[in-house]
N, C-alpha and C positions, 0 to 999 in steps of 0.2 A: 685052910682054904675056905672052910665053912665060915669062919670068922670074917674073912675078907669079903665074902659075898654079902654077909649081913651088914657089914660096915658100908658097903657100896649102896645097898638098898636104903639104908638109913640116910645116907648123904643125899641120895636122890629125892628121898622124901622131904628132907629139910630144904633142899635147894629148889624144888619145883614151885612152891608159892612165891619165893623171892624172885624167881625168874619170871614168873607170870606178872608179878607186880612191876618188875623192871620193864618188861615188854609193854605193859599197859602205859607206864609213865612215858616211855619213848614214843608210843603212838600218840599220846595226848600232846606231847611237845611238838610232834610233827603236825598234828591237826590244828594246833593253835595258830601258827602262821597262816595256814590255809584259810582258817575261818576269819582271821583278821583281814587277810587280803580280800576275801569275799565280802566282808562288811564294808571295807573302803570302797570296793567297786560298787556295792549297793548304794552307799551314800553319795558317791559321785554320780551314779546314774540317776538318783532321785533329785540331786541338786541341779542337774542340767536343765530340766524342764522349768524349774523355778526361775532360773536365770533368763531363759528365753521368754517366759511370761512377763518378767519384770522389764526386760528390754522392749517387748511388745507394748506393755503399758506405757513405758516412757515414750515410745514412738507415737502411740495414740494420743497421749496427753499433749505432746508438742504439736501434732497435727490439729488437735482441737483448739490449742492456743492460736495457731496460725489462722485457722478458719474464723475464730472470734475476732482476731485483729482485722482480717479482711472485711468481715461483716461490719465492724465498727467503722473502718475507713470508708466503706461504701455508704453507710448511713450518714457519715459526716459529709461526704460528697453530695449526696442527695439533699441534705439539709442546706448545704451551701448553694446548690442549684436553685432550690426553692426560694432562698433569700434573694439570690440574684434576679430570679424571675419577678419577684415582688418589687424589688427596687426598679427593675426595667419597666414594669407596668406603671409604677408610680411616676417615674420620669416621663414615660410616654403620655400619661394622663395630664401631668403638669404641662408638658410641652404642647399637647393638643389644646389644653385650656388657654395657655398663653396665646397660641396662634389664633384660636377662636376669638379671644378678647381683642387681640390686635385687629383681626379682620373686621369684627363688629364695629370697633372704634373707627377704623378707616372708612367703612361703608357709611357710618353715621356722619362722619366728617364730610365725606363726598356729598351725601344727600343734603346736609345742611348747607354746604357751599353752593350746591346747585340751586337749592331753593332760594337762598339769599341772592345769588347771582340773577336768577330769573325775576325775583321780586324787584331787585334794584334796576334790572334792565327795563321791566315794565314801568316802574316809576320814572326812570330817566326818559324813556320813550314818550310817556304821556306828558311829562313836563316839557320836553323839547317840542313835541307836537303842538302843545298849547301855546308855548312861547312863540314858536314859528308862525302859528296861525295868527296870533295877535299882532306880531310884527309885520307879517305879510298884509294883513288886513289894513293896518294903519298906513303902511307904505303905499299900498294900492289906492287907498282913499286919498292920501295926500297927492300922489301922482295924478290921479284922475281929477282931483280938484284943480291942480295947477295946469294940466294939459287941456282940460275941457271946461266948458261952461254949461251950467245947467239952468234952463229958463223955461218955466211953465211945463215941466215934465219932458222937455225935449233935450236930447244930447247933441252937442256940437262936436263934430269930428272932421278935421281938415276943412273947416269952414262950412260944413254941411250939418243940418239939423236932423236928428234921428229920434224918433219916439218909440221905436221897436226894432227888433232884429229883422234884417232883410234876408229872406230865404232864397232870393234869386241867384245866389252864388251856385246853386246846384246846376243851373243851366250854363254855367261858364266852363269852357273847356280847360281853362287853366287849373281848375280844381278837380281834374279827373284822378281822384285818389286811387280808384280801383286799378286802373292801368299802371299807375306809378307803383302801387304796392306789389303788383305781380313781378316787376323787375327789381324791387328793393325789399325783398321779404325780410332780410335781417333787420331793417329799420323798424318794421312793424311787429317783430317777434321779440318780446321781452316779458319777463314774469311780473305779475301784479300782486302786490301785498295790500290787503285791506287795512285801512287805518283803525278799524274797529274790530275788536276781538269777537269771535263767534258770529260774525256777520255773513250772511249769504247773499248771493247775487239775486237781485230783483230787476226785471226788465222795466226800464224807466219809460215814461211817456212825458210829453211836454206839459209843464205845469207842476210836476212833482218837486217837492222841496227836499234837497239833500242836506245831510249834516255838514257842518263847517269844515270838518277834516277832509271830506271828500274833494273839496275844491281849494285846499291849501296849496301853497307854492310847490310842495313836493309832487303833487299830482297835476299841476298845470302844464300845459303844452306851451313852452316858451316861444318856439318858432313855429307857428301853425303852418306856414307855407312849406316847411320842410316835409310835412305830411300831406301837402296839397290841400290844406284847409284855408279858408279865408281869414284874413287878419281880423282881430277883435277890436272893439272900441268901447268906450264908456265903461260900464261895470261888467261887461261880458268877458268871460274867459273860457277857452277850450280846456277841458280837463279830461283825464282818462279815468273812466269808471269800469273796472275790470277790462273787458275787451271792447268796450264802447267808447266812442268819442262824444262827449256831452258838452254843450254850451250852457254855462251857468251864469246867472246874474248873482254876482258875489255880494250884492247888498242884501238879498233875501234868501239866496240858495235855491231859487227856482230855476228849473231846467227850461231852456229856451229852444234848444235844438239838439237832436240826437242822431248819431250815425251808429247803427248797430253792427256788431262784428267788424269793427274797424281794425282792431289789432288781432294778432294770432295768439 
């Protein structure tokens, strides 16, 4: 019995370290998967923020690229607008310059045309007036020579001799021109154009000598009785001088008789 107990104690002694080592090994084996699981969980937990940061960086980089593209497009649009404005300003300046040149050329052409037309008109008018004056003078002289006879300074008209103008017509009622004018105002109202440029009206008196153009055929009164004036004879002619009726000796241009304010 004693031997059996000793044997049991020895067996327990020998078996207790082995049991302890086996228990430790089993605990290690059980702890290894737990540690492995914990390590995987730690790795996965640490990897998740890295992935989020990389995704955020990718989103930020794509947004920056889009902003850069938009800024570049906006810059290109602004540059294109600046170029268009420059081209528009150039076109406007060119168009305005062409219009100004055309307007200046037209104005110059009109001015030159007007100046030439006025100069030609003056020259033609002077030439015509001189030619008409010469022709009228020659014709009047020939007519007077054929119709009248001149002897010792006396003029013969209808068989009568005159050496000066007879002013007795003023007392003849047939020549009441004032009363006739009051009922025929249209006949006495017409505009007068002086034959000489820049010439002003001067009140004439008997004996004043007029220029030849003042008593040319253009200003002569062809039918004196139409205005209730006496008929002329010899070298005498009724002419209109502004609003006056003047009797002129066409040989010398000397005024023989004057009726002031005869016309309107």
